[in-house]
N, C-alpha and C positions, 0 to 999 in steps of 0.2 A: 110186403116188400121184403126181398131177400137181402141179407147183409154180407154175403160172401165176399164181395169185392173189398168192403171195409176190413174184414178180418184178415184177408190175404195181405193187404197193404200194412195193416197193423203188425202182422207177424214179420214182414220184411223189415219194417222199421225197428222192431224189437231185436231182430237178428243182427241188425247193423249197429246195435248198441244204444239205441235211443230208449228212454223211459217214456212209456205211453200210459197215461191214466185216462181211460176212455171217458168217464163221466166228466172229468175236468176239461178234457179236450172239447167235448161236445158243448159243455156249458160255456166255455170261452168262445167257441164258434158261433153259438146262438145268442150271445150276450145275456146268458142266464135264463133264457126261455125254456130250455130243457137240458137234461144231462143224459138223455137216453137216445139211442138210435131210433127207437120206435116213435119218438116225439118229433123226428125230422120229417119235413115234407120231401117228396121225391127230388125237387130242385135243390133243397138244402143238402140232402144226402149226396147228390151228384157233385155239388160244389165242395163239400167236405172231402170226398174221396179224391177229387182233382187236386185240392190243396195238399192233401197227404201224399199223393203220388209225386208232387213236386219236391217233397222233402226227402224222397228216396235217394240214396247214393247213386251216382251215375252208373255204377256197376250193375245195378238192378235192371237197367234199361237195355243192357246188351241182350240181343236176341239169341236164344239157344241155337236156332237154325244157323244163324250167321256164324256163331262161334264154332259149330261143327264144321262148317265149310272152311273157316279160317284154319282150323286144326288140320284139315286135309291138305291145304296149301303148305303149311309148316311141315307136315310129315313128308310130303313129296320133295320139298326143297332140302330137308335134312338128309334124305336118301341120296341127294345129289351132292352132299358134302357141306351143306350150309350149317355146320355145327361148330361149336367152340366148347372144349372141355366136355364132350359127349352130351351137350345140351344144344337146343336150337340157337343159332346165332341170329338173334332178332334184328340186329343192326344190318347184317348182310341180307336177311330176308326182306326187310323193309326197303333196302336199296334195290333189290331185285324187283319188288313190286312197283317202285317208282320208275325204274328204268324200263322194265319189260311189261308191266301190267297195263291193261287197257285204260284205266283211269289215271295212271301216273301219280298215285298217292300211296301212303303207307298202308299196310295190311288192315289195321283197325279202322281206317277211314273208308273202307269198302262197305257199301250197303248190301243188303241181302240180294237185291236184284242184280248187282254187278259181280257178285262172287262166283256164280257158275262160269262166267267167262274167264275169270282169273284161275279157277281150278283147271279149266281146259288148257290155259296157257302153261300152267305149272305141270300138267300131265304131258304136254308136248315137250316141254323143256326136260322133264324127267326121261321121256322116251329117247330123245336125242342124246342126252348124257349117258344113258345106259347102253345105247348102240355104239357109242364111241369107246366103250371099255372093252 
């Protein structure tokens, strides 16, 4: 059995500031039956990694692809003047997403599957804005 999933989650938890003591964690999880990853059954390993994943900060679950698409929307709207003190005006951007976006929700509430449509809308808005100048 490979333990790469465990180590990836452990690293994310440590990066978020949590102290992880592997042997103690595993011992607590198995009620003292083992303190080693090698001592876990496949089912126990899966349950342990699921529980550890639930401990990850919400930020860890944000999809990189979705964030790239959100940044594209922000960049397009910033070029249309949705800035404040030379930074993205997220209040205005969220208002735009609620008013003009397909899903009528704030930018961070868009799922990966819905973001391409929002990007298209932002591109259309950008093109209309630039044509008016």
